[in-house]
N, CA, C and O of each residue as an XYZ file, in Angstrom:
268
protein
N      11.661     14.690    -13.858
C      10.458     13.990    -13.982
C       9.364     13.783    -14.682
O       8.306     14.362    -14.433
N       9.537     12.836    -15.735
C       8.147     13.033    -16.480
C       6.896     12.198    -16.131
O       7.067     11.207    -15.421
N       5.599     12.516    -16.582
C       4.394     12.294    -16.017
C       4.072     10.768    -17.188
O       3.283      9.840    -17.007
N       4.768     10.946    -18.045
C       4.601      9.842    -19.481
C       5.419      8.710    -19.760
O       6.573      9.122    -19.882
N       5.366      7.520    -19.913
C       5.891      7.059    -20.164
C       6.768      6.958    -21.695
O       6.063      7.365    -22.619
N       8.198      6.483    -22.147
C       8.146      7.101    -23.404
C       7.272      6.486    -24.808
O       7.594      6.746    -25.968
N       6.040      5.571    -24.381
C       5.155      4.918    -25.196
C       4.257      5.868    -25.110
O       3.446      5.624    -26.004
N       3.862      7.038    -24.410
C       2.973      8.075    -24.359
C       1.817      8.220    -23.191
O       1.172      9.214    -22.860
N       1.791      6.973    -22.725
C       0.838      6.957    -21.609
C       1.519      7.062    -20.390
O       2.677      6.786    -20.075
N       0.372      7.610    -19.641
C       0.597      8.375    -18.060
C       0.954      7.701    -17.227
O       0.677      6.502    -17.194
N       1.506      8.170    -16.535
C       2.197      6.613    -15.408
C       1.043      6.669    -13.993
O       0.363      7.533    -13.440
N       1.201      5.800    -13.895
C       0.315      5.263    -12.677
C       0.374      6.547    -11.325
O       1.272      7.386    -11.244
N      -0.541      6.457    -10.572
C       0.077      7.014     -8.826
C       1.009      6.171     -8.224
O       1.714      6.555     -7.291
N       1.083      4.640     -8.864
C       1.710      4.419     -7.654
C       3.275      4.418     -8.171
O       4.360      4.274     -7.608
N       2.910      4.619     -9.328
C       4.925      4.765    -10.168
C       5.424      6.101     -9.484
O       6.483      6.336     -8.903
N       4.286      6.929     -9.746
C       4.937      8.017     -9.433
C       5.207      8.257     -7.963
O       6.021      9.082     -7.549
N       4.398      7.409     -7.149
C       5.024      7.766     -5.557
C       6.148      6.537     -5.153
O       6.689      6.639     -4.052
N       6.421      5.650     -5.825
C       7.646      4.698     -6.250
C       9.088      5.417     -6.363
O      10.075      5.126     -5.688
N       9.026      6.166     -7.109
C       9.836      7.489     -7.603
C      10.267      8.479     -6.906
O      11.455      8.745     -7.088
N       9.428      9.434     -5.802
C       9.193      9.930     -4.921
C      10.043      9.987     -4.240
O      10.963     10.793     -4.101
N       9.490      8.231     -3.304
C      10.167      7.922     -2.294
C      11.685      6.994     -2.772
O      12.470      6.695     -1.872
N      11.951      6.649     -4.021
C      13.464      6.236     -4.196
C      14.322      7.558     -3.884
O      15.208      7.755     -3.052
N      13.608      8.579     -5.067
C      14.652      9.714     -4.949
C      14.873     10.321     -3.325
O      15.919     10.864     -2.972
N      14.038     10.177     -2.694
C      14.635     10.620     -1.189
C      15.318     10.106     -0.536
O      16.206     10.657      0.115
N      14.983      8.514     -0.558
C      15.818      7.433     -0.291
C      17.827      8.166     -0.526
O      18.833      8.499      0.100
N      17.254      8.023     -1.870
C      18.982      8.602     -2.412
C      19.588      9.547     -2.086
O      20.790      9.785     -1.966
N      18.532     10.203     -1.913
C      18.986     11.657     -0.939
C      19.544     12.082     -0.032
O      20.389     12.976      0.025
N      18.786     11.021      1.289
C      19.146     10.849      2.271
C      20.189      9.794      3.006
O      20.445      9.553      4.186
N      20.708      9.235      1.623
C      21.255      7.618      1.867
C      20.781      6.715      2.532
O      21.531      6.030      3.229
N      19.775      6.542      2.502
C      19.062      4.931      2.921
C      18.821      4.131      2.035
O      18.249      4.280      0.955
N      19.416      2.983      2.662
C      19.141      1.764      1.681
C      17.900      1.466      1.455
O      17.228      2.227      2.152
N      17.084      0.621      0.728
C      15.724      0.292      0.717
C      15.270     -0.513      1.078
O      14.101     -0.838      0.865
N      16.477     -1.366      2.073
C      15.851     -1.941      3.309
C      14.766     -1.462      4.062
O      14.007     -0.511      3.876
N      14.859     -2.475      5.127
C      13.568     -2.525      6.516
C      14.310     -1.018      7.135
O      13.404     -0.185      7.154
N      15.277     -0.552      7.508
C      16.158      0.379      7.836
C      15.282      1.598      7.672
O      15.033      2.453      8.522
N      14.646      1.481      5.788
C      14.514      2.697      5.657
C      12.934      2.845      5.900
O      12.199      1.857      5.905
N      12.491      4.086      6.090
C      11.309      4.826      7.081
C      10.047      4.394      6.063
O       8.925      3.976      6.347
N      10.641      4.644      4.840
C       8.600      4.120      4.098
C       8.941      2.793      3.708
O       8.326      2.266      2.781
N      10.044      2.067      4.436
C       9.891      0.537      4.296
C       8.282     -0.387      3.896
O       7.792     -1.037      2.973
N       7.932      0.102      5.305
C       6.619     -0.616      5.880
C       5.715     -0.386      4.537
O       5.450     -1.183      3.638
N       5.172      1.560      4.785
C       4.234      1.801      4.006
C       4.807      1.294      2.285
O       3.966      1.731      1.498
N       5.407      0.892      1.877
C       5.688      0.547      0.709
C       4.931     -1.062      0.307
O       4.061     -1.459     -0.468
N       5.707     -1.573      1.187
C       5.056     -3.178      0.747
C       4.307     -3.239      1.680
O       4.198     -4.416      2.026
N       3.342     -2.149      2.672
C       2.223     -3.067      3.320
C       1.003     -2.246      2.666
O      -0.152     -2.648      2.811
N       1.312     -1.060      1.929
C       0.438     -0.281      1.263
C       0.238      0.192     -0.312
O      -0.788      0.331     -0.978
N       1.823      0.408     -0.678
C       1.520      0.976     -2.211
C       1.426     -0.193     -2.889
O       0.505     -0.301     -3.698
N       2.460     -1.419     -2.676
C       2.493     -2.521     -3.530
C       1.222     -3.687     -3.257
O       1.312     -4.809     -3.754
N      -0.047     -3.250     -2.349
C      -1.070     -4.132     -1.949
C      -1.750     -4.368     -3.269
O      -1.936     -3.359     -3.949
N      -2.134     -5.459     -3.725
C      -2.530     -5.545     -5.420
C      -4.090     -5.010     -5.083
O      -4.473     -4.142     -5.868
N      -4.995     -5.375     -4.090
C      -6.106     -4.311     -3.642
C      -6.489     -3.321     -3.520
O      -7.658     -2.935     -3.483
N      -4.998     -2.448     -3.393
C      -5.740     -0.767     -3.246
C      -5.217     -0.044     -4.729
O      -4.054      0.172     -5.070
N      -6.489      0.253     -5.484
C      -6.732      0.411     -6.446
C      -6.240      2.229     -6.427
O      -5.396      2.495     -7.283
N      -6.467      2.820     -5.989
C      -6.734      4.569     -6.475
C      -6.209      5.113     -5.157
O      -6.218      4.476     -4.104
N      -5.670      6.564     -5.337
C      -4.898      6.666     -4.130
C      -5.555      7.257     -2.811
O      -5.094      7.360     -1.674
N      -6.486      7.524     -3.213
C      -7.902      7.525     -2.304
C      -7.347      6.544     -1.084
O      -6.776      6.935     -0.066
N      -7.598      5.439     -1.373
C      -7.415      3.932     -0.702
C      -6.041      4.468     -0.282
O      -5.880      4.835      0.882
N      -4.911      4.538     -1.293
C      -3.953      4.799     -0.346
C      -4.187      5.277      0.529
O      -4.442      4.529      1.473
N      -4.273      7.276      0.865
C      -4.165      7.595      1.840
C      -5.028      7.050      3.374
O      -4.484      7.080      4.478
N      -6.336      6.609      3.150
C      -6.462      5.902      4.016
C      -5.978      4.859      4.663
O      -5.983      4.598      5.866
N      -5.395      4.061      3.393
C      -4.900      2.756      4.399
C      -3.529      3.453      5.395
O      -3.278      3.271      6.586
N      -2.880      4.216      4.460
C      -1.730      4.737      5.085
C      -1.979      5.947      6.166
O      -1.121      6.811      6.346
N      -3.433      5.930      6.985
C      -3.833      6.100      8.285
C      -4.155      5.706      9.067
O      -3.817      5.709     10.251
N      -5.257      5.076      8.235
C      -5.344      3.462      9.224
C      -3.787      2.356      9.393
O      -3.811      1.158      9.676
N      -2.932      2.936      9.207
C      -1.558      1.864      9.499
C      -0.814      3.158     10.132
O      -0.337      2.632     11.137
N      -0.490      4.250     10.174
C      -0.165      5.415     11.266
C       1.017      5.822     10.367
O       2.071      6.146     10.913
N       0.906      5.829      8.937
C       2.054      6.461      8.389
C       1.508      7.744      7.275
O       0.435      7.833      6.679
N       2.562      8.558      7.272
C       2.490     10.154      7.253
C       1.951      9.962      5.448
O       1.704     10.959      4.768
């Protein structure tokens, strides 16, 4: 997995986190629906427009009880 897009810009931490969750889900055979253990974390925290930094994401995950 590359840390850079094809145009040479660096990928955002959110893109890398989503890619990691997608790889894990495929390996475990989980769908991307609500039966996936990461479903709520993705939709409630990672895709939240108010969360701009990785540190904010970690704090929100802790607050909601996600790993």
